[in-house]
C-alpha positions, 0 to 999 in steps of 0.5 A, spaced: 500 499 499 502 507 499 499 514 500 495 515 494 493 522 495 493 528 501 487 533 502 487 539 506 482 544 508 483 550 512 490 548 515 496 552 515 497 556 509 492 552 505 485 554 504 484 547 500 489 543 497 489 536 493 496 532 492 497 526 489 503 522 490 506 516 486 508 509 489 516 511 489 519 517 490 516 524 491 520 530 491 517 536 493 521 543 491 520 550 492 522 556 495 522 558 503 515 558 506 512 555 500 508 550 504 512 544 503 513 543 511 505 544 512 504 538 507 509 533 511 506 535 518 499 534 515 501 527 513 504 526 520 498 528 524 494 523 521 499 517 521 504 519 527 511 516 526 515 510 528 519 514 533 513 516 537 514 523 537 509 527 540 505 531 535 498 534 536 495 540 532 495 547 535 492 553 534 497 556 529 495 550 524 488 553 523 488 557 516 488 564 516 488 569 510 494 573 510 490 579 509 486 578 515 486 579 523 486 573 528 478 574 528 478 571 521 482 565 523 478 558 521 475 554 527 475 547 523 480 544 519 480 537 515 486 532 513 485 526 509 489 521 507 487 516 502 491 509 501 491 504 495 494 498 492 493 494 498 496 487 498 492 482 501 496 481 508 496 488 508 488 489 507 487 484 513 489 489 518 484 495 516 478 490 514 473 494 518 474 501 514 476 499 507 472 501 501 472 498 494 473 503 488 470 502 481 477 498 479 475 493 484 481 495 488 481 496 496 482 503 498 482 506 505 481 513 507 483 516 514 482 523 516 483 528 522 478 533 523 481 539 528 476 544 532 478 550 536 474 554 541 478 560 543 485 557 544 483 550 546 484 545 540 480 539 539 481 533 534 478 527 532 481 521 527 476 517 524 476 512 518 471 509 513 468 510 506 462 514 508 463 521 511 461 519 518 467 513 518 469 510 525 474 510 530 480 506 528 484 502 533 490 503 536 493 497 532 491 499 525 494 506 527 501 502 528 501 499 521 500 506 518 506 509 522 511 513 518 518 514 518 520 521 519 527 525 519 526 532 521 530 538 517 535 540 523 537 533 525 542 531 530 544 525 527 550 523 532 545 524 538 540 520 535 545 514 534 549 515 541 547 510 547 542 513 551 535 511 554 530 511 549 535 513 543 533 513 536 537 507 534 534 503 540 527 504 538 529 502 530 532 496 533 527 494 538 521 495 532 525 490 527 523 483 526 530 481 528 529 483 535 521 480 536 523 475 541 524 479 547 525 474 552 530 469 549 535 474 544 542 472 544 544 479 545 541 478 552 546 472 553 552 476 551 550 481 556 549 476 561 556 473 559 559 480 560 556 481 566 559 474 569 566 477 567 565 484 570 563 481 576 569 476 576 574 482 575 571 486 581 571 479 586 577 475 584 581 480 579 585 486 579 578 490 581 578 486 588 581 491 592 576 497 589 570 493 591 572 491 598 573 498 600 566 500 597 563 494 601 567 496 607 564 503 607 557 500 606 558 496 612 560 501 616 554 506 614 549 501 614 545 498 621 547 491 623 539 489 622 540 491 615 547 489 612 548 491 605 553 489 600 554 491 592 557 488 586 559 491 579 555 490 573 552 493 566 545 495 568 539 493 566 538 486 563 532 486 558 533 486 551 531 494 551 536 496 555 541 492 552 539 496 545 540 502 549 547 501 550 549 501 543 551 506 538 552 506 531 559 509 529 562 511 522 569 508 519 573 509 513 578 504 513 581 507 506 582 514 510 583 512 517 582 507 522 579 513 526 571 514 527 568 519 522 564 525 526 562 529 520 555 532 519 554 529 512 557 522 513 553 522 520 546 524 516 547 518 511 548 513 516 542 516 520 538 515 513 541 508 512 539 506 520 532 509 519 531 505 512 532 498 517 524 499 519 522 500 512 525 494 509 523 488 514 521 482 510 514 480 513 512 487 515 505 488 513 504 496 514 505 502 510 512 503 508 513 511 507 519 515 509 518 523 510 524 526 510 525 534 510 531 537 507 534 531 504 540 535 502 542 537 509 549 537 511 551 534 504 555 537 498 552 536 491 555 530 489 553 526 495 546 529 494 546 526 487 548 520 489 543 519 495 537 521 491 539 516 485 540 511 491 533 512 494 530 512 487 532 505 486 531 503 494 524 505 493 523 501 487 526 495 489 523 494 496 516 498 495 518 503 499 514 510 498 518 517 499 516 523 500 522 528 500 522 536 501 528 540 498 531 546 496 536 543 492 537 545 484 541 539 484 536 534 486 531 537 482 535 536 476 537 529 478 530 526 479 525 524 474 521 530 472 514 526 473 517 525 480 517 532 482 512 536 485 512 544 485 510 547 491 509 555 490 504 560 493 499 555 497 499 551 491 502 544 488 503 542 481 505 535 480 510 534 474 507 528 472 504 528 465 497 527 467 498 534 470 502 538 465 502 539 457 509 536 456 509 530 451 513 524 452 518 526 448 519 532 452 520 528 458 526 524 455 529 531 453 528 534 459 531 528 463 537 529 459 538 537 459 535 539 465 541 540 469 542 544 476 543 551 473 536 550 469 533 547 475 533 553 478 527 555 475 523 550 480 525 555 485 524 562 482 518 567 483 519 569 475 523 566 470 526 568 463 528 563 458 533 565 453 537 561 447 544 563 448 550 565 452 549 573 450 542 574 453 544 570 459 550 575 460 546 581 458 539 581 461 541 581 468 546 587 467 540 591 463 535 589 469 540 592 474 540 598 470 533 599 470 533 598 478 530 591 477 535 586 479 533 579 478 536 577 484 532 581 488 526 579 485 527 572 485 527 571 478 531 566 475 534 566 468 535 560 464 539 559 458 536 553 454 542 553 449 537 552 443 531 554 440 527 548 444 523 553 448 517 549 447 520 543 451 522 548 457 515 552 457 511 546 457 513 545 464 509 551 466 503 549 462 497 545 466 492 541 463 487 543 469 486 548 474 490 551 478 494 554 473 501 556 474 502 562 479 508 564 475 510 569 470 515 567 464 518 571 459 521 568 453 526 572 449 528 570 442 531 572 436 526 573 430 532 570 425 530 574 419 536 578 416 536 584 411 537 583 404 543 587 403 549 590 406 545 597 407 541 593 412 535 594 408 529 589 408 525 588 401 518 587 402 518 580 401 523 579 407 519 585 411 513 580 411 517 574 413 519 578 419 512 580 421 509 573 420 515 570 424 514 575 430 506 573 429 508 566 429 512 566 435 508 570 439 502 566 438 506 559 440 505 560 447 500 561 452 499 564 459 503 565 464 508 565 458 509 571 454 514 571 448 518 577 447 522 577 440 528 581 437 524 586 432 530 585 427 534 579 426 538 578 432 539 580 439 546 583 437 543 586 431 537 589 434 542 592 440 547 595 434 540 599 431 539 602 438 541 608 442 546 603 445 549 602 438 556 606 439 557 603 446 556 596 443 561 597 437 566 599 443 565 592 446 565 589 439 571 592 437 575 591 444 573 583 443 575 583 435 582 587 436 584 582 443 581 576 440 588 573 438 590 574 445 584 570 448 580 576 449 586 579 454 587 586 454 590 591 459 586 597 462 590 602 457 589 598 451 582 598 453 581 605 453 585 605 446 580 601 443 574 605 445 578 611 442 579 608 436 572 605 436 569 612 437 573 615 431 571 609 427 563 610 429 564 618 428 567 617 421 561 612 419 556 618 421 560 623 417 560 619 411 552 619 411 551 612 413 545 610 416 544 606 423 541 600 419 548 600 415 552 601 421 548 596 425 550 591 419 557 593 419 558 592 426 554 585 427 555 581 420 562 584 417 565 584 424 562 580 429 560 574 425 565 575 419 571 576 424 568 570 428 568 574 434 565 570 441 558 573 442 558 571 449 565 575 450 562 581 447 556 581 451 561 580 457 565 586 455 558 590 453 555 589 460 562 592 463 561 598 459 554 599 461 556 599 468 561 604 467 557 610 463 552 614 465 545 611 462 541 617 464 543 619 457 540 613 454 533 613 454 532 605 454 525 605 456 523 609 450 527 606 445 523 601 440 529 596 439 530 595 446 523 595 448 522 587 448 528 587 453 525 592 457 518 589 457 521 582 458 524 584 465 518 588 467 513 582 466 517 578 470 519 583 476 512 586 476 511 593 472 
């Protein structure tokens, strides 16, 4: 069996929420305060944990809209979990509460209803196929307990010997330790106690014990003679397990045990999985892990998530994990991702997105950790090359629209395969994605001649291309198209044309030295570029012909790197007084300005 879905009403930041889960791995991703922990806590409230953590609803769990005051806080909430795909040996523990769906398969609904009167909170747990349900027994509830790893976990403390240690709880619940009375570990401890007693009664510790008993005899009444002996305290199996610790060693590096937080975290996760891998276990095999990446560097994160996917599939274990890590988001299959944003969730399975089967294969090949930033953004700009990737953030800063401050990610798709990435954000049903996506692309229709002129045929082709690209996408995606040829050519037509030529000239002249130059050389290049640009204007050349020279005859024909030009151009923009250039009113730069404003808010 597995947790098929979670329904929430008036809980925390969720007015109403329905989340579907897959049988194996489910990775919930999103920025801080997006609602990931509320989903995990809702499941915990209903199922409780195998470590028997004390958890119960509180006043703050009741829904309150951001714009409302406390008097508007809800007085009721409901959390419902639905389980499917029961094996017969699993179903026998829940016969009183099971239903049968249209496909003649068992399902189980169990829900928790919370109510409050003032600050006092009450709750009731029920299960069944109707709205009333009935109380579920303690034994049945035990079969639904989940393994839970909190975000700020102290792995070393949890695996250290102490009363009620997490390690002792894990081992005590394992099938290997079901025989509490006759387990071999008890015999081992009894033998150890005999050796310890012999050491103090007949060996080197004899004098020490005699001194203690001599003092004890002097302190006690003749009618109540007292004696003592040394032994390992407690002889029950539970007390034996509480004396155990679990240590890490790496014999290739050192014989000393390892204390690093990352390695300890891996050990803790490994120990917790013991309870989910029991052979004869007839309960729920579900692990909830918050911030799975805690204390782990990127390579270990990716190795861990890859292994968890395999473990889940091989042992029928369901994992529901939360993460802030783009590395993990890029490693997990897209269908296993659930995007959490602004009080809504967006599963990425093909039942929910407008991605095609081929898109999933494509994105699994090319959705790396850099591109996976789009899952954590408040807005996304998709671009098709390195030049845009370098230039757009600089232009945004100059517009006082710093992309980092607005939580906007810029994603270089490295090609014109925009539709594959854009369809990630398009939903088949409500809710629609609450996110603004700007798609910046070139029109890719070039002038007919070196004067930068467009014939009537080319002009019509250019306009048709713009209309085609604008109509290809739907909300929340908007396409912003360079009005002429490419980004670089359009900038060469704009009010920034002269500065852009300075960047092209610097890169052209330093190309043979791998684009390395001194500050003095840079100033000399800028002066030469300005002289040449002024000469073009004196000769009566119009802006179209100048732009063609800059882009086609120098940047392209001389094979100057577009990315390096964009980098140098960005540096030059930061050094000039841009109040002298009205970039907001420039018709050539309008598409870039509007693309930035769309994702940052007008």
